[in-house]
Structures are given as C-alpha cells and as structure tokens.
C-alpha positions as CSV (number, residue, x, y, z in Angstrom):
1,M,6.3,176.4,259.4
2,R,6.7,177.5,263.0
3,S,5.6,180.9,264.3
4,P,8.1,183.2,266.1
5,Y,6.6,182.1,269.4
6,W,7.6,178.6,268.7
7,F,11.1,179.3,267.3
8,C,12.0,181.4,270.3
9,L,11.7,178.3,272.5
10,A,14.7,175.9,272.7
11,A,14.4,172.8,270.5
12,L,15.3,169.5,271.8
13,A,18.9,168.6,270.9
14,I,19.8,165.2,269.4
15,P,20.8,163.0,272.3
16,A,24.5,162.1,272.4
17,G,23.8,158.4,272.9
18,A,21.0,158.1,270.3
19,Q,21.2,155.5,267.6
20,P,19.7,155.8,264.1
21,L,17.1,153.2,263.1
22,P,19.3,151.4,260.5
23,S,22.0,150.6,263.2
24,L,19.3,149.2,265.5
25,V,18.0,147.0,262.6
26,Q,21.4,145.6,262.1
27,E,21.8,144.9,265.8
28,A,18.4,143.1,265.8
29,L,19.5,140.9,262.9
30,R,22.6,139.9,264.8
31,H,21.2,139.4,268.3
32,N,17.4,138.9,268.3
33,R,16.6,135.4,269.7
34,E,13.6,134.8,267.5
35,I,15.7,135.4,264.4
36,L,18.6,133.2,265.7
37,A,16.1,130.4,266.6
38,A,14.5,130.6,263.1
39,Q,18.0,130.5,261.6
40,K,19.0,127.4,263.5
41,K,15.7,125.8,262.5
42,V,16.6,126.3,258.8
43,E,20.1,125.0,259.4
44,A,18.6,121.9,261.0
45,A,16.1,121.4,258.2
46,R,18.9,121.6,255.6
47,Q,20.3,118.4,257.1
48,R,17.2,116.4,256.4
49,P,17.2,116.0,252.6
50,S,20.4,113.9,252.5
51,Q,19.0,111.7,255.3
52,A,15.7,111.2,253.6
53,A,17.3,110.4,250.2
54,S,19.6,107.8,251.8
55,L,19.0,104.1,251.9
56,P,18.1,102.4,255.2
57,D,21.1,101.1,257.1
58,P,22.1,97.6,256.1
59,T,21.8,94.7,258.5
60,L,24.7,92.4,259.3
61,S,23.9,89.0,260.8
62,L,26.5,86.7,262.6
63,G,25.6,83.2,263.7
64,Y,26.2,79.4,263.6
65,T,24.3,76.2,263.1
66,S,25.1,73.2,265.3
67,N,24.3,69.5,265.0
68,G,24.7,67.1,267.9
69,G,24.8,69.8,270.6
70,P,23.9,73.4,271.3
71,W,27.5,74.6,271.7
72,P,29.0,76.6,268.8
73,V,29.6,74.9,265.5
74,D,29.2,71.4,267.0
75,G,29.3,69.0,264.0
76,I,31.1,71.4,261.7
77,G,33.1,69.5,259.0
78,R,31.1,66.4,259.6
79,V,27.5,67.3,259.1
80,P,26.6,69.4,256.0
81,T,24.2,71.6,257.9
82,S,26.7,72.6,260.6
83,N,28.4,75.9,259.8
84,A,29.4,79.4,261.0
85,G,29.0,82.5,258.9
86,L,27.6,85.9,258.3
87,S,25.0,87.5,256.1
88,I,24.2,91.1,255.1
89,S,20.9,92.5,254.0
90,Q,19.9,95.8,252.5
91,E,16.3,97.1,252.3
92,M,15.7,98.7,248.9
93,P,12.8,101.0,248.2
94,F,11.1,100.8,244.8
95,P,13.0,103.0,242.3
96,G,12.2,106.7,242.6
97,K,10.9,106.6,246.2
98,Q,14.2,107.8,247.8
99,K,14.6,110.6,245.4
100,L,11.0,111.8,246.1
101,R,11.7,111.6,249.9
102,G,14.7,113.8,249.5
103,E,12.8,116.3,247.3
104,I,10.0,116.4,249.9
105,A,12.5,117.1,252.7
106,Q,14.1,119.8,250.5
107,K,10.8,121.5,250.0
108,E,10.2,121.4,253.8
109,A,13.6,123.0,254.3
110,D,12.7,125.7,251.6
111,A,9.5,126.4,253.5
112,D,11.4,126.7,256.7
113,F,13.7,129.2,255.1
114,Q,10.7,131.3,254.0
115,G,9.5,131.1,257.6
116,Y,12.9,132.4,258.7
117,L,12.5,135.4,256.3
118,S,9.0,136.0,257.7
119,V,10.5,136.0,261.3
120,R,13.2,138.5,260.2
121,L,10.5,140.8,258.6
122,S,8.3,140.5,261.7
123,V,11.1,141.4,264.1
124,I,12.3,144.3,262.0
125,S,8.7,145.6,261.5
126,R,8.0,145.5,265.3
127,L,11.3,147.2,265.9
128,K,10.5,150.0,263.4
129,Q,7.0,150.4,264.8
130,A,8.3,150.7,268.3
131,Y,11.0,153.1,267.2
132,H,8.6,155.4,265.5
133,E,6.2,155.2,268.4
134,L,9.1,156.1,270.7
135,H,10.0,159.0,268.4
136,H,6.3,160.1,268.5
137,A,6.3,160.0,272.3
138,T,9.5,162.1,272.4
139,E,8.2,164.6,269.9
140,A,4.8,164.9,271.6
141,A,6.4,165.5,274.9
142,A,8.6,168.2,273.4
143,S,5.5,169.7,271.8
144,V,3.7,169.7,275.2
145,K,6.7,171.4,276.8
146,R,6.7,174.1,274.1
147,S,3.0,174.5,274.7
148,Q,3.6,174.9,278.4
149,A,6.2,177.6,277.8
150,L,3.9,179.5,275.5
151,L,1.0,179.1,277.9
152,Q,3.2,180.5,280.7
153,N,3.8,183.5,278.5
154,I,0.0,183.9,278.0
155,L,-0.6,183.4,281.7
156,Q,1.9,186.3,282.5
157,I,0.0,188.5,280.1
158,S,-3.3,187.6,281.8
159,E,-1.9,188.2,285.2
160,A,-0.6,191.6,284.2
161,R,-4.0,192.5,282.7
162,Y,-5.8,191.2,285.7
163,S,-3.6,193.3,288.0
164,V,-4.9,196.5,286.3
165,G,-8.5,195.2,286.1
166,Q,-8.5,194.4,282.4
167,A,-8.9,190.6,282.7
168,Q,-11.0,188.2,284.8
169,Q,-9.6,185.9,287.5
170,Q,-11.2,182.9,285.8
171,D,-8.9,183.4,282.8
172,I,-5.9,182.8,285.0
173,F,-7.5,179.8,286.6
174,K,-8.3,178.4,283.2
175,A,-4.7,178.8,282.0
176,Q,-3.4,177.2,285.2
177,T,-5.7,174.3,284.8
178,Q,-4.6,173.7,281.3
179,F,-0.9,173.9,282.5
180,S,-1.7,171.0,284.9
181,I,-3.4,169.1,282.1
182,F,-0.2,169.4,280.1
183,Q,1.6,167.8,283.0
184,T,-0.7,164.8,282.9
185,Q,0.0,164.5,279.2
186,L,3.7,164.6,279.8
187,L,3.4,161.8,282.3
188,R,1.5,159.7,279.7
189,Y,4.1,160.3,277.0
190,Q,6.9,159.5,279.4
191,Q,5.2,156.2,280.3
192,E,4.7,155.4,276.5
193,S,8.4,156.3,275.9
194,I,9.5,153.9,278.7
195,S,7.2,151.1,277.3
196,K,8.7,151.5,273.8
197,Q,12.2,151.5,275.2
198,I,11.5,148.2,277.0
199,E,10.1,146.7,273.8
200,I,13.1,147.8,271.7
201,N,15.5,146.4,274.3
202,A,13.7,143.1,274.2
203,L,13.9,142.9,270.4
204,L,17.6,143.8,270.5
205,N,18.3,141.3,273.3
206,R,19.7,144.1,275.4
207,P,19.6,144.2,279.2
208,A,16.2,145.4,280.4
209,G,16.1,149.1,281.5
210,G,18.7,150.4,279.2
211,P,17.9,153.8,277.6
212,V,17.0,154.0,273.9
213,E,16.7,157.3,272.2
214,A,15.5,158.3,268.7
215,A,18.3,159.9,266.7
216,D,16.7,163.0,265.3
217,E,13.6,164.5,264.0
218,I,12.0,162.3,261.3
219,E,10.8,164.1,258.3
220,P,7.7,163.2,256.2
221,A,8.3,161.4,252.9
222,A,6.4,160.7,249.8
223,M,4.8,157.3,249.2
224,P,7.7,155.0,248.2
225,A,5.9,153.1,245.4
226,P,2.4,152.9,243.8
227,L,-0.1,150.5,245.3
228,E,-0.1,148.1,242.3
229,E,3.7,147.8,242.4
230,I,3.6,146.9,246.0
231,L,0.8,144.4,245.4
232,A,2.7,142.8,242.5
233,H,5.9,142.5,244.7
234,A,3.9,140.9,247.5
235,R,2.5,138.2,245.1
236,T,6.0,137.2,244.0
237,Q,8.3,138.0,247.0
238,A,6.3,137.9,250.2
239,P,7.9,135.2,252.4
240,A,4.6,134.2,253.9
241,L,3.1,133.5,250.5
242,A,6.3,131.8,249.3
243,Q,6.2,129.5,252.3
244,E,2.6,128.4,251.4
245,A,3.8,127.8,247.8
246,K,6.6,125.6,249.0
247,K,4.0,123.6,251.0
248,I,2.0,123.1,247.9
249,E,5.0,121.7,246.1
250,R,5.8,119.5,249.0
251,S,2.3,118.1,249.1
252,E,2.3,117.4,245.3
253,L,5.5,115.4,245.7
254,A,3.9,113.5,248.7
255,V,1.1,112.5,246.3
256,N,3.6,111.0,243.9
257,L,5.3,109.2,246.7
258,A,2.0,107.8,248.0
259,R,1.3,106.5,244.5
260,K,4.6,104.7,244.4
261,D,3.7,102.8,247.5
262,Y,1.5,100.7,245.3
263,Y,4.8,99.1,244.1
264,P,6.7,96.8,246.4
265,D,9.9,97.5,248.3
266,Y,12.3,94.6,248.5
267,T,15.3,93.5,250.6
268,L,18.5,92.1,249.1
269,S,20.5,89.7,251.3
270,G,23.6,87.5,250.8
271,G,25.7,85.4,253.2
272,Y,28.8,83.2,253.5
273,F,28.9,80.1,255.8
274,N,32.1,78.2,256.7
275,Q,31.8,74.4,257.0
276,A,35.4,73.7,258.0
277,S,36.7,70.8,255.9
278,M,33.6,70.8,253.7
279,P,33.1,73.3,250.9
280,P,31.7,76.7,252.1
281,M,28.1,77.7,251.6
282,W,26.9,80.9,249.8
283,Q,23.4,82.4,250.0
284,F,21.6,85.1,248.0
285,R,17.9,86.0,248.3
286,V,15.4,88.7,247.5
287,D,12.4,89.4,249.8
288,F,9.5,91.5,248.5
289,K,7.0,93.5,250.5
290,I,3.7,92.8,248.9
291,P,1.1,95.7,249.1
292,A,-1.6,93.2,249.7
293,Y,-3.9,95.6,251.5
294,F,-3.7,98.4,249.0
295,W,-7.4,99.1,249.1
296,R,-7.2,100.0,252.8
297,K,-3.7,101.4,253.0
298,Q,-2.1,102.7,249.8
299,R,-5.4,104.0,248.4
300,A,-6.2,105.8,251.6
301,E,-2.7,107.3,251.7
302,V,-3.1,108.7,248.1
303,S,-6.4,110.2,249.0
304,E,-5.0,111.7,252.2
305,Q,-2.1,113.3,250.3
306,A,-4.5,114.6,247.6
307,F,-6.6,116.3,250.3
308,A,-3.4,117.7,251.7
309,V,-2.6,119.3,248.3
310,S,-6.1,120.8,248.2
311,E,-5.6,122.1,251.7
312,A,-2.2,123.7,250.8
313,R,-3.7,125.4,247.8
314,H,-6.6,126.8,249.8
315,N,-4.1,128.0,252.5
316,Y,-2.1,129.7,249.7
317,E,-5.2,131.4,248.3
318,A,-6.3,132.5,251.8
319,A,-2.8,133.9,252.5
320,D,-2.8,135.7,249.2
321,V,-6.2,137.3,249.8
322,S,-5.3,138.2,253.4
323,I,-2.0,139.8,252.3
324,Q,-3.6,141.7,249.4
325,A,-6.3,143.1,251.7
326,R,-3.9,144.0,254.4
327,V,-1.5,145.7,251.9
328,R,-4.4,147.8,250.6
329,E,-5.5,148.7,254.1
330,E,-2.0,149.7,255.3
331,Y,-1.3,151.6,252.1
332,T,-4.5,153.6,252.6
333,V,-3.4,154.4,256.2
334,A,0.0,155.5,255.0
335,D,-1.3,157.5,252.1
336,T,-4.0,159.2,254.2
337,A,-1.5,160.0,256.9
338,R,0.8,161.5,254.2
339,Q,-2.0,163.7,252.9
340,L,-3.0,164.9,256.3
341,M,0.6,165.7,257.2
342,E,0.9,167.8,254.1
343,L,-2.3,169.7,255.0
344,Y,-1.2,170.3,258.6
345,Q,2.2,171.4,257.5
346,K,1.3,173.7,254.6
347,S,-2.0,175.2,255.7
348,V,-3.6,174.1,258.9
349,L,-0.7,174.8,261.3
350,P,0.5,178.0,259.7
351,E,-3.0,179.4,259.6
352,A,-3.6,178.4,263.2
353,Q,-0.4,179.9,264.3
354,L,-1.1,183.2,262.5
355,A,-4.6,183.3,264.2
356,L,-2.9,182.8,267.6
357,E,-0.3,185.5,267.0
358,S,-3.0,187.9,265.8
359,S,-5.3,187.2,268.8
360,L,-2.5,187.3,271.3
361,A,-1.4,190.8,270.0
362,S,-5.0,192.0,270.1
363,Y,-5.4,190.5,273.6
364,Q,-2.5,192.6,274.8
365,T,-4.2,195.7,273.5
366,G,-7.6,194.7,274.8
367,S,-9.2,194.2,271.4
368,V,-10.2,190.5,272.0
369,D,-11.0,188.5,275.1
370,F,-9.1,185.7,276.7
371,V,-11.5,183.0,275.3
372,S,-10.4,183.8,271.7
373,V,-6.7,183.6,272.6
374,Y,-7.2,180.4,274.5
375,S,-9.2,178.8,271.7
376,N,-6.6,179.7,269.1
377,F,-3.8,178.5,271.4
378,M,-5.5,175.1,271.9
379,N,-6.0,174.8,268.2
380,V,-2.2,175.2,267.6
381,V,-1.5,172.6,270.4
382,E,-4.0,170.1,269.0
383,Y,-2.9,170.5,265.4
384,D,0.8,170.1,266.3
385,L,0.1,166.9,268.2
386,M,-2.1,165.6,265.4
387,Y,0.7,166.3,262.9
388,H,3.1,164.2,264.9
389,E,0.5,161.5,265.3
390,E,0.0,161.3,261.5
391,L,3.8,161.2,261.0
392,M,3.9,158.2,263.3
393,Q,1.0,156.5,261.6
394,F,2.7,157.0,258.2
395,Y,5.9,155.2,259.2
396,V,4.2,152.5,261.3
397,A,2.1,151.7,258.2
398,L,5.2,151.5,256.0
399,A,6.8,149.1,258.5
400,R,3.7,146.9,258.4
401,L,3.8,147.0,254.6
402,E,7.4,145.9,254.6
403,E,6.5,142.9,256.8
404,L,3.7,141.9,254.5
405,T,5.5,142.3,251.2
406,G,9.2,141.8,252.0
407,M,9.8,145.1,250.0
408,E,12.0,147.8,251.5
409,L,9.9,151.0,251.6
410,E,11.4,153.1,254.4
411,R,14.6,154.6,253.0
C-alpha cells in the first residue's frame, strides 16, 4: 500500500526493449558457451561405449621364407620350408570383459550427462540471480528517486516556514545533505545495474555493453513447495547427486572387470602359405596371456577398484549431506524473506507512511518539529528499500534451490 505522496509521483514505465526472464533463460540455453561445451562433452562421451565394447583391431601379417638366398621366395617349390603367405590374428579378451568395458563407458557417459544438467542448472541459476539483482537495483534506484521527490517537497515546506521564522536553517541543511546522500545511493545502484547487465550479457553470449532491462515489477509469491517435498526431490532428481550415483555404478563395474583380469586373454591366429608346386601350408594357433604375477598386479588392481567404490560412495554421501544442508539453508532464507515482505507490505510500510503523512501535516501547521518529520520520512525510505531487498533475497534463494534440486520453483 502506497501513500498519496508516493502515488502522486510518476512510476517507472516498463522499458520498451525489456525482456522477461523466461525468454532470457531460453536464450541462455541456446547460446551459453558453458552449456554448449557440456553438451558436446556428452555427445563425445556417448561415442565411447561402442568403442570400449569392440574387439581390438585384428593383425594381418604378410611375408615369405627363403632357402638358398635372401631374395623373395628363393627355393619355393623345391624346399619344403620355402613359402610365401599371409596370416591374421585376433586378440580375444576373456568372455565378459568387453561387455563390462562397454557398460563402464556407458556409466561414464551417463555421469557426463548429469554433469551437463548441472551446468544447465548452474547457468540458469546465475542468470536468474543476476536478473533479480538487476531488478532490485532498478527498483531501489526508482525508490530513491521517489524519496528525492518527496524530500524536495519537504524541503520546500521547510524553506517556506524558515522564510517566516517558523523553522531553523539547520533543518534545510539537513534535508539538502540527505538529498546529496540519495545521489550517492543512485550512483551505487547504477553501478550495480551495469555490473549485472555485464554478467547477464556474458551468460547469454551477447556482445559486451549491450543494455539489459528487467521487464516489469516482480511481485512476491508464496513458497512454491514444502521443505520436505523439495528435499525428497533433491534426493532423487538433483543432477549433482545423480552424477555421483553413476560414478558408484561405474566403480562397481570396474571391480568386476578387475576380477576378470585373473582370467587369461588369448589371441587366435591362422595363416595360409603358398609353396608353388608343393602342397600349400595352413596354420592355426592360440596364444594365452598367463596372469603369472597376479599377486602383484591383478590383486592390487582389484583392491584399487574396491577403494574407488568406497571413495565414490563417500563422495555420494558427502554430496547428499551438502545438498540437504544447502537446501535447508536456502529454504530458510526464502521463507524468512517471504515473511518479512508480508510484514513490510501489510503493516510496517503502511504504518510508517501514515506516520509520515500525519507528521508532515502537523509540521505544516507547526504542531511538530522538523526532526519528527525527518525521522518518519527516513523510516519510510528505509523500509521501502528493505522490502525490495527481501524481494530480491526471496527470488535469489529460489534460484539457488533450483540449481541444487533440479526442481522448477519460480513460476
């Protein structure tokens, strides 16, 4: 509720070139370089499972054996050991290893995808925070300008009373000093506005220096969901937590693969050798890799991967604890800001404005002194700025909650 003194001042119009937040979010999803880089990382990771599950490339060997001289096929057709031919060999992992390697690569790709979702949430959250901070700077500057206009009105009344000997000169000086202080506040909000525009342009991959304007006045809203619902959603849907879960699954598969390294890989090879007028020769063989040093190599590898599983589980639990704590913290910030906004809007501001109107009317008739008017005026100024500060804190906390949980909260 605004007093007549505030309504009589012109409100800031919605800028013609302003963009609502949803359109900026869509633009960031299309053009932000962090998101595009994370997307390409996922696309690259999705190419690895088929590679990891494939057999090693076969080996083709061409050659000859000579008798009597070093030149090619000398003695062929006359000496049984002279020939020319080819052979092909294929390394074969122990059954199940290739499948596990493909599954491990798939889990890594799944973890990268959750990382991509985390990057998206981070960029959108930073964009929303910067947008609401920009809106706050704009609204705070408008509030200061309204305060300057009202202070100018009070100053005119003081000067008129001073001219007839009913006010002190120090009252005029005090009002003029406060007017200059408002100018310093305007400069600070302008600097903050420029900083947030720079940040938003960077997130949107726009040319530096382009103007960004908040679309319209943002109204307070109720808490979008109970705390327990948000916590439950975070446990199942938070990308940062899902990424750690994929790393656990990947590590468990790596343990199984390490255990299979106790079993030998082998190489199949076969060849054909031409002996001219003599019957051709054929060859087939199997070569086994014997894990002869298993107590130093394979056993250590299994232990290493088991420790990696334990590490991944601890990382998951640490991420879960951290997310739950941060969700509770940001929820408290948002809920407190919402309650404070309600208090400012329904009682504190209206009562302060009524006190100001009453003291200003009494000051004009000489019933109260300038100090009372000035005190009530500064209360209105302070409470109005604090209301907009809490509005910003509310939406910034919601943006952080969205990043933590992957749950859309700001509608």
